[in-house]
N, C-alpha and C positions, 0 to 999 in steps of 0.2 A: 330284269328277270326277278331280282330279289324283292322288288316292291309287290310283284303280283303274288309271289309265294307268301308273303306276309299277310296280304289281303285275304288269300284263300285259307290260310291258317286261322285267321280271326273268325271267318265264317264256319269253318269246320269246328272250331271250339264252340261257337254259338249253337250250332246244330247239336253237337255232343252234350252240352249242358241242357238244352231244351229236351232232348230225348231222355237224358238221365233223370231230370226232374219229373217228366211224364211217368217213366217207369216207377220211380220212387212213389209218386202219388198213387199209382195203381196198387202197388204192393201194400202201402198203408191202408188204403180203402178196403182191400180184402181182408186185411187182419182185423180191422176195426169192425167190419160187417160181421165176421164170424163170432166176435164176443157179443155183439149186440142182438144177434138172432135169437138168443135164449131168453132176452128180456121180454117184457110185456109187449103186446101188438100197439102200434101207433095208430090212433084213430085217423081215418081219412078226412080231409076237408069236406064240408057239407056240399060244395058245388061239384065235386067230382062225379062224373056220370050223367049230369044234367046237360041237356042239349041246348045250344043257343037258339033263340028264335031267329027267324029270318031277318027281323029288323036289327037285332043285335049283331048278327053275322054281317049284314051289310054295313053297319056302322063300324064294326071292327075292320072290315075290308077297306072302307073309306079313309080310315086313320092310317092303316098300315101301308097302303100304296103310295101315298104322298111321302111318307118317311122313306120308303125304299127308293123311290125315284130320287129324292134328294141325296140320299147316301151314295147311290150309284153314280149320280151325276157329279158329286163332289170327288168321288174316288176316281172316276175317269177323266174329268175335264180339267181338274187342277193341274196335273202334270203336263197335259197337252197345251193348256193356256200359257204355261211358262216358256214353252219353246216354239210356239206357232209363229211368232214374229221372226225368229231366226230361221226357221226352216221354210217359211214361204207358202206358196200356193199348194204344194203337195200335202203339207201338214193340215192346212185349212180343209182341203177336200177329204183327208182322212178323218177328220173329226166331224164332218157333216153327218154321217149316219148316226153317230151317237147322239148328237143334238136332235135329230129327227126322232129317234126312238124315245128320248126324254119328252119331246114335245108331243108325241102321240100319247104317252102315259099321262101327261098333265091334262091334255084335252079330255081324255077318258075319265079321269077323276072329276074334272070340272062339270062334265055332262052328267055324271051320277050324283052331283050335289055334295061332293066331298070338300069343296072349298067354301061352303056356306057355314057360318058360325051362329046359327040361331039356337 
């Protein structure tokens, strides 16, 4: 029982420190923002407000989707792959929908030309 309470105490301390840091940063931001509000206005970057062309939007999409697919795949499949041999067939069957979703995403990007590097 003592080992569990020590583990929960460590998690509680971590959550308390994270919450405290977030609140501290919010308070500091508000105080700094009030002081800077009286200063000269900051000019906006030139690209603000311009719409992307359909070609640029497609290119952005075709770069963002493979990165997202890779990140989600690594996030979900790495822990699964470490225990699938121990857990056997049920674990293998539980991972197949994730693999299928990643495969569909990869095929979609491939058909749209997102894997071509010309």
